[in-house]
C-alpha positions in Angstrom: 56.4 52.3 -50.4 54.0 51.9 -53.3 51.1 49.7 -52.5 51.9 47.3 -55.3 55.4 46.4 -54.1 54.4 43.8 -51.5 52.3 41.9 -54.0 55.2 41.8 -56.5 57.1 39.8 -53.8 54.5 37.1 -53.3 54.9 33.5 -54.5 51.9 31.9 -56.2 51.1 30.1 -52.9 51.2 33.3 -50.9 48.9 35.0 -53.4 46.4 32.2 -53.1 46.5 32.5 -49.3 45.8 36.2 -49.4 43.1 35.7 -51.9 41.5 33.2 -49.6 41.8 35.7 -46.7 40.1 38.3 -48.9 37.1 36.0 -49.2 36.9 35.3 -45.5 37.0 38.8 -44.0 34.3 41.4 -43.7 35.1 44.7 -45.5 37.1 47.2 -43.6 37.9 44.7 -40.8 41.3 43.7 -39.7 42.5 40.2 -40.4 42.5 37.9 -37.4 45.4 35.5 -36.9 43.1 32.5 -37.0 41.9 33.4 -40.5 45.4 33.7 -41.9 46.5 30.5 -40.3 43.5 28.6 -41.7 44.2 30.0 -45.2 47.8 28.9 -45.0 46.8 25.4 -43.8 44.1 25.0 -46.4 46.4 26.1 -49.3 48.4 22.8 -49.1 51.7 24.4 -50.1 55.0 24.6 -48.1 53.5 26.5 -45.2 50.8 23.8 -44.8 53.4 21.0 -45.0 55.3 22.6 -42.1 52.2 23.0 -40.1 51.1 19.5 -40.6 54.5 18.1 -39.7 54.5 19.9 -36.3 50.9 20.6 -35.3 48.3 17.8 -35.4 44.9 18.5 -37.0 43.3 18.3 -33.5 45.8 20.6 -31.9 45.4 23.0 -34.9 41.7 23.3 -34.3 42.2 23.7 -30.6 44.8 26.5 -31.2 42.5 28.3 -33.5 39.7 28.2 -31.0 42.1 29.5 -28.3 43.1 32.3 -30.6 39.5 33.3 -31.2 38.7 33.2 -27.5 41.8 35.1 -26.3 42.5 37.5 -29.2 39.4 39.5 -29.9 41.6 41.9 -31.9 45.0 41.4 -33.4 45.7 45.1 -33.3 46.1 47.7 -36.0 47.4 46.6 -39.4 48.0 43.0 -38.4 48.3 41.8 -41.9 50.8 44.5 -42.7 53.0 43.4 -39.8 52.8 39.8 -40.9 53.9 40.7 -44.4 56.7 42.8 -43.0 58.1 39.9 -41.0 57.5 37.5 -43.9 59.5 39.7 -46.3 62.4 40.0 -43.8 62.4 36.3 -43.4 62.5 35.7 -47.1 65.3 38.1 -47.7 67.4 36.6 -44.9 67.1 33.2 -46.5 68.1 34.4 -49.9 64.7 34.0 -51.6 65.3 37.1 -53.7 62.6 38.9 -51.9 59.9 36.4 -52.8 57.5 35.7 -49.9 56.3 32.1 -49.7 53.6 30.5 -47.6 56.3 29.3 -45.1 57.3 33.0 -44.6 53.7 34.0 -44.1 53.5 31.3 -41.4 56.7 32.7 -39.7 55.2 36.2 -40.0 52.1 35.1 -38.1 54.2 33.5 -35.4 56.5 36.5 -35.1 53.5 38.9 -35.0 51.5 36.8 -32.5 54.0 36.1 -29.7 51.5 34.3 -27.5 50.9 31.8 -30.2 54.6 31.4 -30.8 55.2 30.7 -27.1 52.3 28.2 -27.1 53.8 26.3 -30.0 57.4 26.5 -28.6 56.1 24.6 -25.6 55.5 21.7 -28.0 58.8 22.0 -29.7 57.6 24.0 -32.8 59.3 27.4 -33.2 60.1 29.9 -35.8 63.6 28.5 -35.9 62.1 25.2 -37.0 60.4 27.0 -39.9 63.1 29.3 -41.1 66.3 29.0 -39.0 67.6 30.9 -35.9 69.0 33.9 -37.7 65.5 35.0 -38.9 64.0 34.7 -35.4 66.8 36.8 -33.9 66.8 39.6 -36.5 63.1 40.0 -37.2 60.8 42.2 -35.3 62.1 45.8 -35.8 60.9 46.8 -39.2 58.3 49.2 -40.5 55.0 47.6 -41.5 54.3 47.1 -45.2 51.4 49.0 -46.5 48.9 46.4 -47.6 47.3 47.0 -51.0 43.8 48.5 -50.5 41.9 45.7 -52.2 43.3 43.3 -49.7 40.9 45.0 -47.2 38.7 42.6 -48.4 35.3 42.0 -49.8 32.8 39.4 -48.8 30.6 37.6 -51.3 27.4 39.6 -51.9 24.2 38.5 -50.2 22.1 36.4 -52.5 20.0 38.6 -54.6 17.0 36.6 -53.7 15.6 37.5 -50.3 14.1 34.0 -50.2 17.6 32.5 -50.4 18.8 34.7 -47.6 15.8 33.7 -45.4 16.5 30.0 -46.1 20.2 30.3 -45.1 19.4 32.4 -42.1 16.9 29.8 -40.8 19.4 27.0 -41.5 22.2 28.8 -39.8 20.1 29.4 -36.7 19.0 25.7 -36.6 22.6 24.6 -37.0 24.0 26.9 -34.2 21.2 25.8 -31.8 21.6 22.1 -32.5 25.4 22.4 -32.1 25.0 24.1 -28.8 22.6 21.4 -27.5 25.0 18.6 -28.6 28.0 20.4 -27.2 26.3 20.9 -23.8 25.4 17.2 -23.7 29.1 16.3 -24.4 30.3 18.8 -21.8 27.9 18.4 -18.9 26.4 14.9 -19.4 29.3 12.9 -20.8 32.0 15.2 -19.2 34.0 14.5 -22.3 36.7 17.1 -23.0 37.7 15.7 -26.5 34.1 15.6 -27.8 33.4 19.0 -26.3 36.6 20.5 -28.0 35.7 18.9 -31.3 32.2 20.5 -31.2 33.5 23.8 -30.1 36.0 23.7 -33.1 33.1 23.0 -35.5 31.1 25.8 -34.0 33.9 28.3 -34.3 34.7 27.3 -37.9 31.0 27.6 -38.8 31.0 31.1 -37.5 34.0 32.0 -39.7 32.3 30.4 -42.7 29.0 32.1 -42.2 30.9 35.4 -42.2 32.2 34.5 -45.6 28.7 33.9 -46.8 27.5 37.3 -45.5 25.4 36.0 -42.7 25.2 39.4 -40.9 23.1 40.7 -43.8 20.6 37.8 -43.7 18.8 39.1 -40.6 17.4 42.0 -42.7 15.4 39.5 -44.7 14.1 37.6 -41.7 10.3 37.5 -41.5 9.3 35.4 -38.5 5.7 36.6 -38.4 5.3 35.8 -42.1 7.1 32.4 -41.9 4.5 29.7 -42.6 6.8 27.1 -40.9 6.4 28.7 -37.5 2.8 27.5 -37.2 3.5 24.0 -38.3 4.6 21.4 -35.8 4.3 17.7 -35.1 3.6 15.9 -31.8 7.0 14.3 -31.8 8.7 17.7 -31.9 7.3 18.6 -28.5 8.2 15.4 -26.7 11.6 13.8 -26.2 11.1 10.4 -24.6 14.8 10.0 -23.6 18.1 11.8 -23.5 19.3 9.6 -26.4 16.3 10.8 -28.5 17.1 14.4 -27.7 20.7 14.0 -28.8 19.8 12.2 -31.9 17.2 14.8 -32.9 19.7 17.6 -32.5 22.4 15.7 -34.4 20.0 15.4 -37.3 19.1 19.1 -37.0 22.8 20.0 -37.4 23.4 17.7 -40.3 20.3 18.8 -42.3 21.0 22.5 -41.6 24.6 22.1 -42.8 23.4 20.5 -46.0 21.0 23.4 -46.7 23.8 25.9 -46.1 26.1 24.0 -48.3 23.7 23.7 -51.2 22.5 27.3 -51.1 26.0 28.5 -50.4 27.1 27.1 -53.8 24.9 29.8 -55.5 27.1 32.6 -54.1 30.3 31.3 -52.6 31.6 27.9 -53.7 34.7 28.0 -51.3 32.4 28.6 -48.3 30.1 25.8 -49.5 33.1 23.5 -49.6 34.1 24.4 -46.1 30.5 23.7 -44.9 30.7 20.3 -46.6 33.9 19.6 -44.6 32.1 20.6 -41.4 29.3 18.2 -42.2 31.6 15.3 -42.6 33.4 16.2 -39.4 30.1 16.3 -37.6 29.2 12.8 -38.9 32.3 11.6 -37.0 31.2 13.4 -33.9 27.8 11.8 -34.2 29.4 8.4 -34.6 31.5 8.9 -31.4 28.4 10.0 -29.5 26.5 6.9 -30.6 29.4 4.7 -29.6 29.6 6.4 -26.2 26.0 5.7 -25.5 26.1 2.1 -26.7 29.4 1.2 -25.0 28.3 2.8 -21.8 25.5 0.1 -21.5 27.9 -2.8 -22.2 31.1 -1.7 -20.4 29.6 0.6 -17.8 30.3 -1.7 -14.9 33.2 -3.6 -16.3 36.3 -3.2 -14.1 38.5 -6.3 -14.5 39.7 -7.4 -17.9 41.7 -10.7 -18.4 44.1 -11.4 -21.3 44.0 -15.2 -21.6 47.1 -16.9 -23.1 47.5 -20.7 -23.0 51.2 -20.8 -22.4 50.8 -18.6 -19.3 48.3 -20.9 -17.7 50.1 -23.7 -15.9 46.7 -24.9 -14.6 45.2 -25.0 -18.1 43.2 -22.5 -20.1 39.8 -24.0 -19.1 40.2 -23.8 -15.3 41.8 -20.3 -15.5 39.0 -18.9 -17.7 36.1 -20.4 -15.8 37.7 -19.7 -12.4 38.4 -16.1 -13.2 34.9 -15.5 -14.5 33.5 -16.9 -11.3 36.0 -14.7 -9.3 34.8 -11.4 -10.9 36.5 -10.9 -14.3 34.1 -8.9 -16.5 35.8 -9.1 -19.8 38.0 -12.0 -21.1 40.2 -11.6 -24.2 41.8 -14.5 -26.0 45.3 -13.4 -26.8 47.1 -16.1 -28.8 50.0 -14.9 -31.0 51.6 -18.2 -32.0 48.8 -20.8 -32.0 47.7 -22.2 -35.4 44.3 -20.9 -36.7 42.5 -24.2 -36.3 43.4 -24.6 -32.7 42.8 -20.9 -32.1 39.3 -21.2 -33.6 38.4 -24.2 -31.4 39.7 -22.4 -28.2 37.9 -19.2 -29.1 34.6 -21.0 -29.4 35.1 -22.6 -26.0 36.0 -19.4 -24.3 33.1 -17.6 -25.9 30.7 -20.2 -24.4 32.3 -19.9 -20.9 32.0 -16.1 -21.0 28.5 -16.2 -22.3 27.4 -18.7 -19.7 28.8 -16.3 -17.0 27.1 -13.3 -18.6 30.5 -11.7 -19.3 32.1 -10.2 -22.5 34.4 -12.2 -24.8 37.0 -10.4 -27.0 39.4 -11.7 -29.6 42.8 -10.1 -29.9 44.1 -8.9 -33.3 41.8 -10.9 -35.5 38.5 -9.3 -36.5 37.8 -12.2 -38.9 38.0 -14.7 -36.1 35.9 -12.5 -33.8 33.2 -12.4 -36.4 33.5 -16.1 -37.1 32.9 -17.1 -33.5 30.4 -14.3 -32.7 32.6 -12.7 -30.1 31.5 -9.5 -28.4 34.4 -7.7 -30.0 38.0 -7.5 -31.1 41.0 -5.7 -29.7 43.6 -4.0 -32.0 47.2 -3.0 -31.5 48.8 0.0 -33.1 50.1 -2.1 -36.0 46.9 -4.0 -36.6 44.0 -3.1 -38.9 42.5 0.4 -38.5 39.3 0.7 -36.6 37.2 1.4 -39.7 38.5 -1.7 -41.6 37.9 -3.9 -38.5 34.4 -2.4 -38.2 33.5 -3.6 -41.7 34.4 -7.1 -40.6 32.9 -7.4 -37.1 29.8 -5.2 -37.8 28.2 -2.3 -36.0 27.3 -4.0 -32.7 30.7 -5.5 -31.9 33.1 -3.7 -29.5 36.5 -2.5 -30.9 39.3 -1.8 -28.4 42.6 -0.2 -29.2 45.9 -0.4 -27.4 47.4 3.0 -26.8 50.8 4.1 -25.5 50.5 7.9 -25.4 47.7 10.5 -25.1 48.1 11.3 -28.8 47.4 7.7 -29.7 44.4 7.7 -27.4 43.0 10.8 -29.0 43.5 9.4 -32.5 41.8 6.1 -31.5 38.8 7.9 -30.1 38.6 10.0 -33.3 38.7 6.8 -35.4 35.8 5.3 -33.5 37.3 3.0 -30.9 34.8 1.8 -28.2 37.3 1.4 -25.5 41.1 1.8 -24.9 44.0 -0.1 -23.4 46.3 2.4 -21.6 49.8 1.4 -21.0 52.1 -0.3 -20.5 52.1 0.9 -16.9 54.8 -1.5 -15.5 57.1 -4.1 -16.9 55.2 -7.2 -18.0 56.1 -10.9 -18.5 53.7 -11.2 -21.4 55.0 -8.4 -23.7 58.3 -6.6 -24.1 58.5 -2.8 -24.5 61.5 -0.6 -24.8 59.6 2.3 -23.2 56.9 2.5 -20.7 54.0 5.0 -20.8 53.9 4.5 -17.0 51.6 6.2 -14.5 51.9 9.6 -16.1 49.9 8.3 -19.1 47.4 6.9 -16.7 47.0 10.3 -15.2 46.6 11.9 -18.6 43.9 9.4 -19.5 42.1 9.9 -16.3 42.1 13.7 -16.9 41.0 13.6 -20.6 39.5 10.3 -21.8 35.9 9.6 -21.0 35.6 6.5 -23.2 36.0 3.3 -21.1 39.7 2.5 -20.7 41.7 -0.1 -18.9 45.2 0.4 -17.5 47.4 -2.5 -18.6 50.9 -3.8 -18.2 52.4 -5.6 -15.2 49.5 -4.8 -12.9 49.0 -6.9 -9.8 47.4 -6.7 -6.4 50.7 -5.3 -5.1 50.9 -2.3 -7.4 47.2 -1.8 -8.0 46.9 1.0 -5.4 49.4 3.1 -7.4 47.4 2.6 -10.5 44.2 3.6 -8.8 45.8 6.6 -7.2 46.8 7.8 -10.7 43.1 7.7 -11.7 42.4 4.3 -13.1 39.1 2.6 -12.2 39.5 -0.4 -14.7 42.5 -2.6 -15.2 43.5 -5.4 -17.6 45.8 -8.2 -16.3 47.3 -11.4 -17.5 49.9 -13.1 -15.4 48.3 -11.9 -12.2 45.5 -14.3 -12.8 46.8 -16.8 -15.4 49.9 -17.6 -13.4 48.1 -17.8 -10.0 47.8 -21.1 -8.1 44.2 -20.1 -7.5 42.9 -18.0 -10.5 39.5 -17.6 -9.0 40.9 -16.2 -5.7 43.3 -13.9 -7.6 40.4 -12.6 -9.7 38.3 -12.1 -6.6 41.1 -10.1 -4.9 41.6 -7.8 -7.8 37.9 -7.3 -8.4 37.3 -6.6 -4.7 40.1 -4.0 -4.7 38.6 -2.3 -7.8 35.0 -2.3 -6.6 35.8 -1.7 -2.9 34.0 -4.8 -1.8 
């Protein structure tokens, strides 16, 4: 088959994808599945739409990292095999032999069966992309010869040796800083989500440095002649705390990424744009790290969280609030859905003073404006309330923001958006809120396995079923009726707090 024939079959989107692949891969090297998938996703055409509909951004980054870790080589002529499967898929669907980006996506899945099985486990299959007939009939065709110039050129090393030295030094600083921060997230925070985010950034940085020709920079390295190696400050040699160590390495990563981005513009604008994206992603990681450190001090020992609602307190809000605080409640949230704003404001001020006098935290449900007005310790948001970023602009940087979550996907999203703590549930049926579905104890187990941000199991929890919740992995719970409806709120709080703390 003439080498030009495959290219004649490509749609404009598929041509853009292969052009992007050309820019990412070292000459004479085979294309890796992760490179082709990222090019499809970044193109924004039909293949990207299908990916975004079935694979979340976080899962996509995890899947690429998994591919890089488990598939050192995709085998001989991987790109040719992908194009073969894509062409067969296009013909079967009557596309008059034009290969689109959706067919390239199917070709990757059919040529990488381990990835296809991984996605099928989440309900995303080739059948979803193209239809069952393609999946059954593909897989037995001779590989297309890829046009020689698809075996790919990388942007030339900057003509200036000085520019190469600058980028080499920045790349080294960035990789070193990323590793320090990742080790902190992994071993100190024991946080799988942050660790995975950092690992994804590190892997994508490696891909992007290859686009920039980083392997050639080392030839220009001149450590003995680098005037910077003999210049240091006293602060560089001392880290007074773990926080200062993490902050210093976060800044090292960000500054290095900026240097790589700016000098990258001289030789490879597409790579520079990817580094800019990495820089913004790392800003979010830094924000989450800062939140973890700050929240750890304020919620570190909090175990019992009360949702206070006037109509559920037959003994009155005041006696319940003050009695529960005396009995061991650590956080008290005012949760009033139907009360008018004037009365709600008056009640919020009173509860804030009771909590503050007891040295406990006071949270307002749903209303960041009211939380800011009464100087509450924070606000709690539901899935249909304001996003975390919008609430943060109202309550300020020091206030806590909690988010109710009903699935592990919602929990991951809330963490990524900057939540300080989570509600995890509903675990059981509740008298305070109606749900058609219950996340149940399985969600509690998932949160215990994955979430390192403070989180409180919520929904129908009482002293009777608390052992089940604890067995599932919860160490903090939020309750309402179990205390509000009790004849002795202080005693009910004391019993729950004692069960949670083992006292």
